[in-house]
C-alpha positions as CSV (number, residue, x, y, z in Angstrom):
1,M,19.5,101.4,-39.5
2,T,21.8,99.0,-37.6
3,D,20.7,99.5,-33.9
4,I,19.9,96.0,-32.9
5,G,18.8,97.1,-29.4
6,P,19.2,95.5,-26.0
7,Q,19.5,91.7,-25.8
8,Y,18.7,89.5,-22.8
9,D,21.6,88.0,-20.9
10,Q,19.5,85.1,-19.4
11,D,18.8,83.4,-22.8
12,D,20.0,79.9,-23.5
13,P,22.5,79.5,-26.4
14,F,20.0,79.1,-29.2
15,K,17.7,81.8,-27.9
16,V,20.7,84.2,-27.8
17,K,21.2,83.5,-31.6
18,A,17.5,83.7,-32.4
19,R,16.9,87.0,-30.5
20,L,19.9,88.6,-32.2
21,H,18.7,87.3,-35.6
22,Q,15.2,88.9,-35.1
23,S,16.8,92.1,-33.8
24,R,18.9,92.4,-36.9
25,Y,16.0,91.6,-39.1
26,R,14.0,94.4,-37.5
27,A,16.9,96.9,-37.7
28,N,18.3,96.0,-41.2
29,V,15.3,94.7,-43.1
30,L,12.2,96.3,-41.6
31,Q,14.3,99.3,-40.6
32,V,12.2,100.4,-37.7
33,G,12.8,101.0,-34.0
34,Y,12.4,98.7,-31.0
35,N,10.4,98.5,-27.8
36,V,12.4,97.4,-24.7
37,Y,14.4,94.6,-26.4
38,G,15.7,94.5,-29.9
39,N,13.3,91.8,-31.0
40,R,10.2,93.7,-30.1
41,L,8.3,96.1,-32.4
42,T,6.9,99.4,-31.2
43,G,3.2,99.7,-30.8
44,P,2.5,101.5,-34.1
45,D,4.8,99.1,-36.1
46,A,3.2,96.1,-34.5
47,Q,-0.3,97.5,-35.3
48,A,1.0,97.9,-38.9
49,L,1.5,94.1,-38.9
50,L,5.2,94.3,-39.6
51,N,5.6,91.0,-37.8
52,Y,3.7,89.3,-40.7
53,Y,4.5,88.7,-44.3
54,D,2.8,91.2,-46.6
55,G,1.4,88.9,-49.3
56,V,-0.2,85.6,-50.3
57,G,-2.9,86.0,-47.7
58,V,-0.9,85.9,-44.5
59,R,-2.2,89.1,-42.9
60,E,-5.7,88.4,-44.0
61,Q,-5.6,85.0,-42.2
62,L,-4.3,86.7,-39.1
63,K,-7.1,89.3,-39.1
64,A,-9.7,86.6,-39.8
65,R,-8.6,84.6,-36.7
66,Y,-7.7,87.5,-34.4
67,P,-9.5,90.8,-35.4
68,D,-8.2,92.5,-32.3
69,F,-4.6,93.7,-31.8
70,S,-2.2,92.1,-29.3
71,Q,1.1,93.7,-28.5
72,K,2.4,90.3,-27.2
73,R,1.5,88.4,-30.3
74,D,1.9,91.0,-32.9
75,G,4.8,92.9,-31.5
76,D,7.3,90.2,-30.4
77,M,9.3,88.9,-33.3
78,L,10.8,86.1,-31.1
79,R,7.7,84.5,-29.6
80,S,6.1,81.8,-31.7
81,E,2.5,82.9,-31.6
82,H,2.7,84.8,-34.9
83,I,4.7,82.2,-36.7
84,P,1.9,79.8,-37.7
85,F,0.4,82.6,-39.9
86,N,3.6,83.3,-41.7
87,L,4.2,79.5,-42.3
88,F,0.7,78.4,-43.1
89,G,-1.4,81.4,-44.1
90,P,-0.6,81.1,-47.9
91,L,-1.9,77.5,-47.8
92,V,-5.4,78.3,-46.7
93,S,-6.7,79.6,-50.1
94,D,-4.5,77.4,-52.3
95,P,-5.3,73.7,-51.9
96,A,-2.8,72.7,-54.5
97,L,0.0,74.4,-52.7
98,A,-1.2,73.0,-49.4
99,R,-1.2,69.4,-50.7
100,Q,2.3,70.0,-52.2
101,V,3.8,71.4,-49.0
102,I,2.1,68.9,-46.6
103,G,3.2,66.0,-48.8
104,A,6.8,67.2,-49.2
105,A,7.3,68.4,-45.6
106,F,5.4,65.8,-43.6
107,G,5.2,62.8,-46.0
108,I,1.3,62.9,-45.8
109,K,-0.7,62.7,-49.0
110,C,-4.0,64.6,-49.0
111,S,-6.7,64.8,-51.6
112,G,-9.8,66.9,-52.1
113,D,-10.6,70.0,-50.1
114,I,-8.3,71.0,-47.3
115,Q,-9.4,73.0,-44.2
116,I,-6.8,74.9,-42.2
117,K,-7.5,76.6,-38.9
118,F,-5.3,78.5,-36.5
119,E,-5.3,78.1,-32.7
120,Y,-8.0,75.4,-33.0
121,A,-9.6,73.1,-30.4
122,P,-12.7,71.1,-31.0
123,E,-15.8,71.9,-28.9
124,P,-17.2,71.4,-26.4
125,K,-14.0,70.8,-24.6
126,E,-15.7,68.5,-22.1
127,K,-16.0,65.9,-24.9
128,Y,-12.2,65.9,-25.5
129,L,-9.5,66.6,-22.9
130,D,-11.6,69.2,-20.9
131,D,-8.7,71.6,-20.8
132,A,-7.1,74.4,-22.8
133,T,-5.1,72.3,-25.2
134,A,-5.3,73.6,-28.8
135,F,-3.4,73.1,-32.0
136,D,-1.4,76.1,-33.3
137,V,-2.5,74.9,-36.8
138,F,-5.1,72.2,-37.5
139,V,-5.4,70.7,-41.0
140,K,-8.3,68.5,-42.0
141,C,-8.2,66.7,-45.3
142,T,-9.0,63.5,-47.1
143,G,-6.3,61.0,-46.8
144,Q,-4.8,58.8,-49.6
145,S,-7.3,56.0,-48.9
146,G,-10.3,58.3,-48.5
147,E,-10.2,58.5,-44.7
148,I,-10.9,61.8,-42.9
149,T,-7.4,62.9,-41.7
150,G,-6.4,65.5,-39.2
151,L,-3.0,67.1,-38.6
152,G,-2.4,68.9,-35.3
153,I,0.7,71.1,-35.7
154,E,2.5,72.6,-32.8
155,V,4.8,75.5,-34.0
156,K,7.8,76.3,-31.8
157,Y,10.7,78.7,-32.2
158,T,12.9,79.0,-29.0
159,E,10.3,77.5,-26.6
160,Q,11.1,74.3,-24.9
161,S,9.3,72.6,-22.0
162,Y,7.2,74.4,-19.4
163,P,6.4,73.8,-15.7
164,I,3.2,72.0,-14.8
165,G,0.2,73.9,-13.6
166,K,-2.1,73.0,-10.7
167,K,-5.1,71.8,-12.8
168,E,-2.8,69.9,-15.2
169,S,-1.0,68.2,-12.3
170,V,-4.3,66.8,-11.1
171,K,-5.3,65.5,-14.6
172,V,-2.0,63.7,-15.2
173,R,-2.4,61.8,-11.8
174,E,-6.1,60.9,-12.2
175,L,-6.7,57.4,-13.6
176,Q,-10.2,58.5,-14.8
177,S,-9.1,61.8,-16.3
178,P,-9.5,62.3,-20.1
179,Y,-5.7,62.1,-20.4
180,S,-5.7,58.6,-18.9
181,L,-8.9,57.4,-20.7
182,V,-7.7,58.5,-24.1
183,T,-4.2,57.1,-23.6
184,R,-5.7,53.7,-22.6
185,E,-8.3,53.5,-25.3
186,S,-6.2,54.8,-28.2
187,G,-4.1,51.6,-28.6
188,C,-1.1,53.8,-29.4
189,F,1.0,53.5,-26.2
190,T,3.2,50.8,-24.8
191,A,2.3,48.6,-21.9
192,D,4.8,50.4,-19.8
193,V,3.1,53.7,-20.3
194,L,-0.3,52.2,-19.5
195,N,1.0,50.6,-16.3
196,K,2.4,53.9,-15.1
197,L,-0.6,56.2,-15.8
198,G,-1.2,58.3,-12.7
199,A,2.2,57.3,-11.2
200,E,5.0,59.7,-10.4
201,D,7.4,57.9,-12.8
202,N,5.1,58.4,-15.8
203,E,7.6,59.9,-18.2
204,L,4.8,61.4,-20.4
205,A,3.6,63.5,-17.6
206,K,7.0,65.1,-16.9
207,D,8.0,68.5,-18.3
208,K,10.1,67.2,-21.2
209,L,7.2,65.3,-22.9
210,R,4.0,66.5,-21.4
211,Q,3.0,69.1,-24.0
212,I,3.8,66.6,-26.8
213,W,1.6,64.1,-25.1
214,R,-1.3,66.6,-24.6
215,N,-1.3,67.7,-28.3
216,H,-1.2,64.0,-29.4
217,L,-4.0,63.2,-27.0
218,L,-6.2,66.0,-28.3
219,G,-6.1,64.5,-31.8
220,L,-6.6,61.0,-30.5
221,A,-9.6,62.2,-28.6
222,M,-11.0,63.5,-32.0
223,V,-10.5,60.0,-33.4
224,R,-12.2,58.6,-30.3
225,N,-15.2,60.9,-30.9
226,K,-15.2,59.9,-34.6
227,D,-14.4,63.4,-35.9
228,L,-11.4,61.9,-37.7
229,S,-10.4,58.5,-38.9
230,R,-6.7,59.2,-38.7
231,F,-4.6,61.8,-36.9
232,Y,-1.0,63.0,-37.1
233,S,0.7,65.0,-34.4
234,I,3.4,67.2,-35.8
235,T,5.9,69.4,-34.0
236,L,7.6,72.1,-36.2
237,F,10.7,73.8,-34.9
238,P,14.1,75.1,-36.1
239,S,17.0,72.7,-36.1
240,G,18.8,74.8,-33.5
241,N,16.1,74.0,-30.9
242,H,17.8,70.9,-29.5
243,H,15.0,70.2,-27.0
244,F,12.7,68.9,-29.7
245,I,15.5,67.2,-31.6
246,E,15.7,65.0,-28.5
247,A,12.1,65.0,-27.1
248,I,10.3,63.8,-30.2
249,P,12.3,60.6,-30.6
250,D,12.0,60.1,-26.9
251,Y,8.2,60.4,-27.0
252,K,7.9,58.1,-30.0
253,G,9.8,55.5,-28.0
254,H,6.7,55.3,-25.7
255,L,4.4,54.4,-28.7
256,V,3.7,50.9,-30.1
257,P,5.3,50.5,-33.6
258,A,2.0,50.8,-35.5
259,A,1.4,54.2,-33.9
260,S,4.9,55.6,-34.4
261,D,4.2,57.2,-37.8
262,G,1.4,59.2,-36.2
263,V,3.9,61.5,-34.5
264,K,6.3,63.5,-36.6
265,A,9.0,66.1,-36.2
266,C,9.8,68.6,-38.9
267,T,12.4,71.4,-38.8
268,Y,11.8,74.9,-40.2
269,E,14.7,74.1,-42.6
270,E,12.9,71.0,-43.9
271,F,9.5,72.8,-44.1
272,I,10.9,75.7,-46.1
273,A,12.9,73.5,-48.4
274,A,9.6,71.6,-49.2
275,I,7.9,74.7,-50.6
276,D,7.6,75.0,-54.3
277,G,5.6,77.2,-56.6
278,D,5.4,80.3,-58.7
279,G,7.1,83.7,-58.3
280,K,4.9,84.8,-55.4
281,V,5.5,81.5,-53.6
282,Q,9.2,81.8,-54.1
283,E,9.2,85.3,-52.6
284,W,7.3,84.0,-49.6
285,K,9.8,81.1,-49.3
286,K,12.7,83.6,-49.5
287,F,11.1,85.6,-46.7
288,L,10.7,82.6,-44.4
289,K,14.3,81.6,-44.8
290,A,15.6,85.1,-44.1
291,R,13.2,85.7,-41.2
292,Y,13.5,82.4,-39.3
293,I,16.6,80.4,-40.2
294,V,19.3,81.1,-37.6
295,N,22.8,80.3,-38.9
296,D,25.7,79.7,-36.6
């Protein structure tokens, strides 16, 4: 089968490549038809979980987190909602593999048990940011010095920034909102950031950096509430997504030097290269490279 199906002429340059890559994977590797656009699976094929790797616990982790079917999540090969399961599902039941990948990909050494959760936010939300912010993947482990450590991982594919919503626009302007309180109390941000909280020229509240700020703040709120002793905010994205290539260093520029290591960027290429293991692990690694790495 070679019918890649319709593409979308309003895509940005990287999304053009990524949509075409997923359309070709569906047609030539999965060898199934499409629904509307070439990157979308038909209902039966989506329900058959063809969007997910068949092995090393990936589909089991999906069904544990989301027992109900979603055409948007399970049927769109381009959207990022399914990707955390393909990238992190095999780590859930294999602590040794999880430690190896986390250490090699993110430079974070973990010991002991490792807990991995998908689409996770601590509760009750009123104790944290009092909003809908959640981590695509949350990892809780024991750090190198014995401290309880959290990794909040945001997984992107072609997504970039998003326009602000009404409730969010209020929170970023309020000096007593959880956003402002956690920012002030964390000790992570420069004086310039603290002086501009609530102001229109607060760069962290603008579209380019706001989601990175919110994800970072959720983890810092967990530290504030003593759920964690240390937190790392990690954004995982393909190297062709230039938005995050620029946005992460920009965001880190608003942190004090001691907090800079708490925010990390990692490309899909770097993450996949960090995976090492037996034959089953190598087959999963091969799948990830073929499925998500978009070559020019």
